[in-house]
C-alpha positions in Angstrom: -46.0 36.1 19.0 -47.5 36.4 22.5 -48.4 33.6 24.9 -52.1 33.2 25.1 -53.6 35.0 28.0 -55.3 32.9 30.7 -58.1 34.0 33.0 -57.1 35.7 36.3 -58.3 32.5 38.1 -55.8 30.3 36.2 -53.0 32.8 36.6 -53.5 32.5 40.3 -52.6 28.8 40.2 -48.9 28.1 40.2 -47.5 24.9 38.9 -48.0 22.6 41.9 -46.0 19.6 40.7 -43.3 21.5 38.8 -40.8 23.5 40.7 -37.8 25.6 39.8 -35.0 27.4 41.5 -36.7 30.7 40.9 -40.0 30.2 42.7 -38.4 31.6 45.8 -37.8 35.0 44.1 -41.4 35.8 43.4 -42.4 38.5 45.9 -41.3 37.9 49.4 -41.4 34.2 49.5 -38.9 34.0 52.3 -40.8 36.4 54.5 -42.1 35.1 57.8 -45.3 33.1 57.7 -48.5 35.0 57.9 -51.1 34.0 60.4 -53.6 31.5 59.0 -56.4 33.2 57.0 -59.6 31.9 55.5 -59.5 30.4 52.0 -59.9 33.2 49.5 -63.0 33.5 47.2 -62.8 30.9 44.4 -60.8 28.4 46.4 -62.2 25.4 48.3 -62.4 25.5 52.1 -59.1 24.7 53.9 -59.9 21.5 55.8 -57.1 19.5 57.2 -58.0 15.8 57.0 -57.0 13.3 59.7 -53.4 12.3 59.3 -52.5 8.7 58.2 -50.7 6.5 60.8 -47.0 6.8 61.1 -44.8 4.6 58.8 -43.3 1.5 60.2 -39.8 2.0 61.5 -36.9 1.4 59.1 -35.3 -2.0 59.7 -32.2 -1.5 57.6 -30.3 1.3 55.9 -30.6 1.9 52.1 -28.4 -0.3 50.0 -27.2 2.8 48.3 -26.1 4.5 51.6 -22.5 5.7 51.3 -19.9 6.3 54.0 -20.2 9.9 55.1 -19.2 12.6 57.5 -21.7 14.9 59.1 -22.1 18.5 58.0 -19.7 21.1 59.3 -21.3 23.2 62.0 -21.7 26.3 59.7 -23.7 24.2 57.2 -25.7 22.4 59.9 -26.7 25.8 61.4 -28.7 26.6 58.3 -30.8 23.4 58.6 -31.2 23.7 62.3 -32.3 27.3 62.0 -35.1 26.5 59.5 -36.4 23.7 61.7 -36.1 25.7 64.9 -38.0 28.6 63.4 -40.8 26.3 62.3 -40.1 26.8 58.6 -39.8 23.1 57.8 -40.6 20.0 59.9 -37.5 18.2 58.6 -34.8 18.2 56.0 -32.1 16.0 54.6 -29.2 17.3 52.4 -26.4 15.3 50.9 -23.4 17.1 49.4 -20.8 15.0 47.5 -17.6 16.5 46.0 -13.9 15.6 45.5 -12.9 18.0 48.3 -15.6 17.2 50.8 -16.3 13.5 50.1 -19.8 12.7 51.1 -21.4 15.0 53.7 -24.9 14.5 55.2 -26.9 17.0 57.1 -30.3 16.2 58.8 -32.6 18.3 61.0 -36.1 17.8 62.3 -38.4 14.8 62.0 -39.9 12.6 59.3 -43.2 12.3 61.2 -44.5 14.9 63.7 -46.7 12.3 65.4 -44.0 9.6 66.0 -41.1 12.1 66.3 -39.0 9.8 64.1 -35.8 11.6 63.1 -35.5 12.2 59.4 -32.9 10.2 57.5 -31.5 9.9 54.0 -32.5 6.2 54.1 -36.2 7.2 54.2 -38.6 7.3 51.2 -40.4 10.6 50.2 -42.3 12.0 47.3 -39.9 13.6 44.8 -42.5 15.6 42.8 -41.2 16.8 39.4 -37.8 15.1 39.8 -40.1 12.3 38.4 -39.8 14.0 35.0 -36.1 13.2 35.0 -36.9 9.5 35.6 -39.4 9.5 32.7 -37.2 11.5 30.4 -34.4 9.0 31.0 -36.8 6.2 30.1 -37.9 7.9 26.9 -34.4 8.8 25.9 -33.3 5.1 26.3 -36.2 4.1 24.1 -34.8 6.5 21.5 -31.4 5.1 22.1 -32.7 1.7 21.2 -34.3 3.0 18.0 -37.9 2.4 19.2 -38.8 6.1 18.7 -37.2 9.3 17.5 -37.4 12.7 19.1 -38.6 14.0 15.8 -41.6 11.6 15.8 -45.0 13.3 15.8 -46.9 12.6 18.9 -49.7 11.2 16.8 -47.4 8.6 15.3 -47.7 6.8 18.7 -50.9 8.1 20.1 -53.0 8.9 17.0 -55.5 6.2 17.8 -56.4 7.9 21.1 -59.3 10.3 20.4 -58.6 12.4 23.4 -55.0 13.0 22.4 -56.0 13.6 18.8 -58.3 16.3 20.0 -55.7 18.4 21.7 -55.3 21.7 19.8 -52.3 21.8 17.5 -51.2 18.2 18.5 -50.5 17.4 14.9 -47.5 19.8 15.0 -46.0 18.5 18.3 -43.1 16.0 18.4 -41.7 13.8 21.1 -38.8 16.2 21.5 -41.3 19.1 21.9 -42.9 17.3 24.9 -39.5 16.6 26.5 -38.4 20.2 26.2 -41.8 21.8 27.1 -42.2 23.3 23.6 -45.6 21.9 22.8 -47.7 24.8 24.0 -50.1 22.4 25.6 -51.7 23.8 28.7 -51.0 22.4 32.1 -53.9 20.1 33.1 -53.6 21.4 36.7 -55.4 24.5 35.4 -58.6 22.5 35.5 -60.1 23.0 39.0 -61.3 19.4 39.3 -57.7 18.3 39.0 -55.8 21.2 40.4 -58.0 21.4 43.5 -58.2 17.6 43.9 -55.6 17.3 46.7 -57.9 19.4 48.9 -61.4 18.6 47.6 -60.9 14.9 46.7 -57.5 13.8 48.0 -58.3 10.1 47.6 -59.5 10.4 44.1 -57.7 8.3 41.5 -57.0 9.7 38.1 -56.2 7.7 35.0 -54.0 9.4 32.4 -57.1 9.9 30.2 -58.6 11.9 33.0 -55.7 14.3 32.9 -55.7 14.6 29.1 -59.5 15.0 28.8 -59.4 18.6 30.0 -56.9 19.4 27.2 -59.0 18.0 24.4 -61.9 19.1 22.2 -63.0 15.4 22.4 -63.3 15.6 26.2 -66.9 16.7 26.3 -66.2 20.2 27.6 -64.3 23.3 26.4 -60.6 22.4 26.7 -58.0 24.5 28.5 -56.6 26.9 25.9 -53.0 26.2 24.7 -50.3 28.5 26.0 -48.9 29.1 22.5 -48.7 27.5 19.1 -46.0 24.9 18.5 -42.9 26.2 16.8 -43.8 29.8 17.8 -40.9 32.1 18.5 -40.3 35.5 20.0 -37.6 38.1 19.5 -34.4 38.1 21.5 -35.6 40.0 24.7 -32.3 41.9 25.0 -32.6 43.0 21.4 -36.0 44.4 22.2 -35.5 45.8 25.8 -31.9 46.9 25.7 -31.4 48.0 22.0 -35.1 48.7 21.2 -34.8 46.6 18.1 -32.1 49.0 16.7 -28.4 48.3 16.0 -26.3 46.2 16.3 -27.3 44.4 13.2 -28.2 41.9 12.0 -31.0 41.1 14.5 -30.2 38.1 16.6 -32.1 34.9 16.0 -35.5 34.6 17.7 -36.0 32.3 20.7 -38.4 29.3 20.6 -41.4 29.5 22.9 -41.5 27.0 25.7 -43.6 26.8 28.9 -43.5 24.4 31.8 -46.5 22.2 31.7 -47.0 18.8 33.4 -49.2 17.8 30.5 -46.1 17.2 28.4 -44.9 14.5 30.7 -48.3 12.9 31.0 -48.3 12.4 27.2 -44.7 11.1 27.3 -45.8 8.6 29.9 -48.5 7.4 27.5 -46.0 7.2 24.7 -43.6 5.2 26.8 -46.4 2.7 27.6 -47.4 2.4 23.9 -43.9 1.9 22.6 -42.8 -0.5 25.3 -46.1 -2.4 25.8 -45.6 -2.0 29.6 -47.4 0.1 32.2 -45.6 3.3 33.0 -44.4 2.1 36.4 -43.0 -1.0 34.8 -41.2 0.6 31.9 -39.6 3.2 34.3 -38.7 0.4 36.6 -37.0 -1.5 33.9 -35.1 1.4 32.2 -34.2 3.5 35.2 -34.7 2.0 38.7 -33.3 -1.5 37.8 -30.5 -0.3 35.5 -29.3 2.4 37.9 -29.8 0.2 40.9 -32.5 2.1 42.9 -34.3 -0.5 45.0 -36.1 2.0 47.1 -37.6 4.0 44.2 -40.9 3.4 42.3 -43.6 5.3 40.5 -46.6 5.5 42.9 -49.9 5.2 41.2 -52.1 5.2 44.3 -52.0 6.1 48.0 -52.1 2.6 49.4 -48.4 2.6 50.3 -47.1 5.7 51.9 -43.5 7.0 52.2 -41.6 6.9 55.4 -41.3 10.7 55.5 -44.7 12.4 56.0 -45.4 15.6 54.1 -46.8 18.7 55.8 -48.1 22.1 54.8 -49.5 25.3 56.4 -50.4 26.7 53.0 -52.6 23.8 52.0 -52.4 20.7 49.7 -53.3 23.1 46.9 -51.5 26.3 46.3 -53.5 28.7 48.4 -52.1 32.2 48.0 -51.5 32.5 51.7 -51.2 30.5 54.9 -54.5 28.7 55.7 -53.5 26.5 58.7 -52.2 27.6 62.1 -50.2 24.4 62.4 -48.8 21.7 60.2 -51.4 19.7 58.2 -50.3 16.1 57.2 -50.9 15.7 53.5 -48.9 12.5 53.0 -51.9 10.5 51.7 -52.8 12.7 48.8 -53.3 10.3 45.8 -50.3 10.7 43.6 -52.2 9.6 40.5 -53.0 13.2 39.8 -49.3 13.7 39.1 -48.6 10.3 37.5 -45.5 10.3 35.4 -45.0 14.1 35.8 -44.6 13.9 39.6 -45.5 10.5 41.2 -42.2 8.9 42.0 -41.2 7.9 45.5 -37.5 7.7 46.3 -34.8 8.2 48.9 -32.0 10.8 49.0 -29.5 8.0 48.7 -31.2 6.6 45.6 -31.3 10.1 44.1 -27.5 10.5 44.6 -27.0 7.1 43.0 -29.1 8.2 40.0 -27.1 11.4 39.7 -23.9 9.3 39.6 -25.4 7.0 37.0 -26.6 9.7 34.6 -24.1 12.5 35.0 -20.8 10.7 35.7 -21.2 7.5 33.6 -23.0 6.1 30.6 -25.0 3.6 32.6 -28.3 4.9 31.2 -27.5 7.3 28.4 -24.6 7.0 25.9 -22.7 10.0 24.8 -24.7 10.4 21.6 -28.0 10.5 23.5 -26.5 12.9 26.0 -25.7 15.3 23.2 -29.4 15.4 22.5 -30.2 15.7 26.2 -27.8 18.6 26.7 -29.7 20.9 24.3 -31.3 23.9 26.1 -33.8 26.6 25.5 -33.7 30.0 27.3 -35.9 30.7 30.3 -35.7 34.4 30.1 -39.5 35.0 29.7 -40.4 32.7 32.7 -40.7 34.8 35.8 -38.5 33.2 38.4 -36.6 31.1 35.8 -34.6 33.8 34.2 -31.2 32.3 35.3 -31.9 28.9 34.0 -32.5 26.8 30.8 -34.4 23.7 30.1 -33.0 20.7 28.3 -34.4 17.9 26.2 -35.9 15.8 28.9 -36.5 16.6 32.6 -33.3 18.7 32.8 -32.9 22.1 34.3 -29.7 24.1 34.1 -29.8 26.8 36.8 -27.0 29.3 37.0 -26.0 30.6 40.5 -23.2 32.8 41.6 -21.4 29.7 43.0 -21.7 27.5 39.9 -24.0 26.1 37.2 -25.9 22.9 37.8 -27.9 20.3 35.9 -30.7 18.2 37.3 -34.2 18.9 38.4 -36.3 20.2 41.3 -39.6 18.8 42.5 -42.7 19.8 44.5 -45.6 17.7 45.6 -48.1 18.5 48.3 -46.0 18.3 51.5 -42.6 17.8 49.8 -39.8 19.6 48.0 -36.8 18.0 46.3 -33.6 19.1 44.6 -31.2 16.9 42.6 -28.4 19.0 41.2 -25.0 18.3 39.8 -22.7 21.3 39.7 -20.6 19.9 36.8 -18.0 22.7 37.0 -17.1 21.6 40.5 -18.0 17.9 40.3 -20.4 18.5 43.2 -23.8 16.9 43.9 -26.5 18.6 46.0 -29.4 16.3 46.9 -32.2 17.7 49.1 -35.4 16.4 50.6 -37.7 18.4 52.8 -41.2 17.5 54.1 -43.1 20.7 53.3 -43.8 22.4 50.0 -44.5 25.8 51.6 -42.7 28.8 50.1 -39.1 28.5 48.9 -37.1 27.0 51.8 -35.4 24.4 49.6 -33.8 27.2 47.7 -32.8 29.0 51.0 -31.0 25.8 51.9 -29.3 25.5 48.5 -28.3 29.2 48.4 -27.1 29.0 52.1 -25.1 25.8 51.9 -23.6 25.7 48.5 -21.7 29.0 48.8 -20.0 27.5 51.9 -19.2 24.4 50.0 -17.7 26.4 47.1 -15.9 29.0 49.1 -13.7 27.0 51.5 -9.9 27.1 51.6 -8.3 24.9 48.9 -5.1 23.6 47.4 -3.4 22.3 50.6 0.3 21.9 50.8 1.4 19.1 51.5 -1.2 17.7 49.1 -4.1 15.9 50.6 -3.1 12.3 51.2 0.6 13.0 50.8 3.1 10.6 52.4 6.7 10.8 53.5 6.3 14.4 54.6 9.4 15.6 56.4 9.2 16.8 60.0 11.6 19.6 61.0 14.1 19.4 63.7 11.8 21.3 66.0 9.1 18.7 65.5 6.9 20.8 63.1 5.6 20.7 59.5 5.0 23.8 57.5 1.6 23.8 55.8 -0.1 26.3 53.5 -3.3 26.7 51.4 -5.0 28.9 48.9 -7.9 31.2 49.9 -11.2 30.1 48.4 -13.8 32.5 47.1 -13.8 34.2 50.5 -10.6 35.8 51.7 -10.2 35.6 55.4 -9.2 38.4 57.7 -7.8 35.4 59.6 -7.8 31.6 59.5 -8.2 29.0 62.2 -6.1 25.9 61.7 -7.1 22.6 63.5 -5.0 19.5 63.5 -4.6 16.2 65.3 -4.5 12.4 64.9 -8.3 11.8 65.2 -10.1 12.6 62.0 -13.5 12.8 63.5 -12.4 15.2 66.2 -10.6 17.5 63.8 -13.5 17.5 61.4 -15.9 18.5 64.1 -13.7 21.1 65.8 -14.8 24.7 66.0 -13.3 27.7 67.6 -15.6 27.2 70.6 -15.3 23.4 70.8 -12.1 21.6 69.9 -11.3 19.2 72.7 -8.4 16.8 71.8 -7.5 18.9 68.8 -4.7 21.5 68.4 -5.7 24.9 67.1 -3.8 28.0 65.8 -5.1 31.3 64.6 -3.1 32.9 61.8 -3.6 35.9 59.5 -1.7 34.5 56.5 -2.4 31.4 54.4 0.3 29.3 56.1 1.0 27.8 59.5 3.4 25.5 61.3 1.9 22.4 62.9 3.5 20.2 65.5 3.8 16.6 64.3 5.5 13.4 65.2 7.4 11.1 62.9 5.5 8.3 61.1 2.2 9.9 62.0 -0.9 10.4 60.0 -2.1 14.0 60.7 -5.5 15.4 59.9 -6.0 19.1 59.5 -8.4 21.7 58.2 -8.6 25.5 57.8 -11.7 27.6 58.7 -11.8 31.0 57.0 -12.9 33.9 59.2 -14.4 36.9 57.4 -16.6 38.8 59.8 -17.4 41.5 57.2 -18.6 39.0 54.6 -22.1 37.4 54.1 -20.5 34.1 55.2 -18.4 35.1 58.3 -17.2 31.6 58.9 -16.4 29.2 56.1 -15.6 25.7 57.3 -12.8 23.9 55.5 -12.7 20.3 54.3 -10.7 17.6 56.1 -7.2 17.0 54.7 -4.5 14.6 55.8 -0.8 13.7 55.3 1.6 11.1 56.7 5.0 12.1 58.0 8.2 10.3 57.3 9.7 8.0 60.0 
């Protein structure tokens, strides 16, 4: 009941399209960059190709752009710090929640040559968030009765000799592919494919090229499977904590699963076969068009490049250390080597729109289909994935101290992406950054989201209240509840200009009134018939987050 052992060479190759929250925890991924070193033995030379020309300037904003306010200073500081330290060339983060509304933070540039500022209106490569797009396509085909999750893969692809030659494929279902339970090896383990972004960055791959390395019919020895379909393993806590002893009876075993891009290549082929359309067409019809994502498409070649250029110091393949002294532009790597597992191009605004469509409505999936989608397998044996599960179709469920999310992460040479919905707090977190080096996307997530989730809450008067009485001394009593961080003191800002109040800090608050208090209440000066905006910053110098900015609230006083 063990996963098959791969050679040391293959073990050295991380999944370069798939990404997970946990990749950052492996070793010292957030340590300072090393100086550039030669490519290690067994890896191709690290040669940075000439960069492609800058993208044409944007002529109009995204149709899915929403009204927003900029990040509070404490959030923005995290992005500015990573750009200023040279960790990332640029980053865009969108946070959307009932308390905060829509907030956007940007830092750095979309293109180092043109110095164009990065923007949520710009297209970029989303990597394995593509799996979510494909899974939503397949699940809608199931919803229409055109396939079942219990269908054997060979029911749809049995006439393809390469697919029929994949070891154990006769025991694999559509649902197994969606949930990574097939045991089929990751085709990126084949050097001709895994190294292609460095050795042959312009090379075009057909789906059959990606499947060939998995099949006994491919002409060469196929990559060995990771495990046999339907294989299980004992509950790890039963083994490690209780050593297989009481309590009794023994808990049910866990199903094996392993993240492999090959699953989503086969799903792309099935979607084509069932629909009679090319993958880019069927995904366009079922996801991009239905969700209203005009700036999103499945890229099948490198003829059209995204606005945001992608960069790396660690190489367009996963070299085990830094190989360039400065940023290398890898925007033009041919995305066909990722195909339906990682080839989608989108914008942060489109990703937010997709999140709304799938997590907060039945625009794409009805409730019955979502019940299938929200079925998870444990990730406890996956190093770096221990605090996560994987659902039936491009769906991660990571657990963090500040909440549990659903969505997916993505990596592609030069890019990292996160699309997460923290359903317990009704909060979206969308991230795009133009490097795939190390785990800086997780540093942003774990830096910003605790601030989002720890602010003062429950304002009194309620947010948006009207007819609030002004005392005879021209004041209004306000109060709030401490968030996850209790302050040793609180700074209250208020005034008639929403923008100025929202941007105010203890060091810069021109045109805004400010008061420092030690309790969760204050008295604000106010006029009659006035709309007053206010916020509370939590000061906790002994905490990991010494300043927690508060959301903007308002009330209108009685005349």
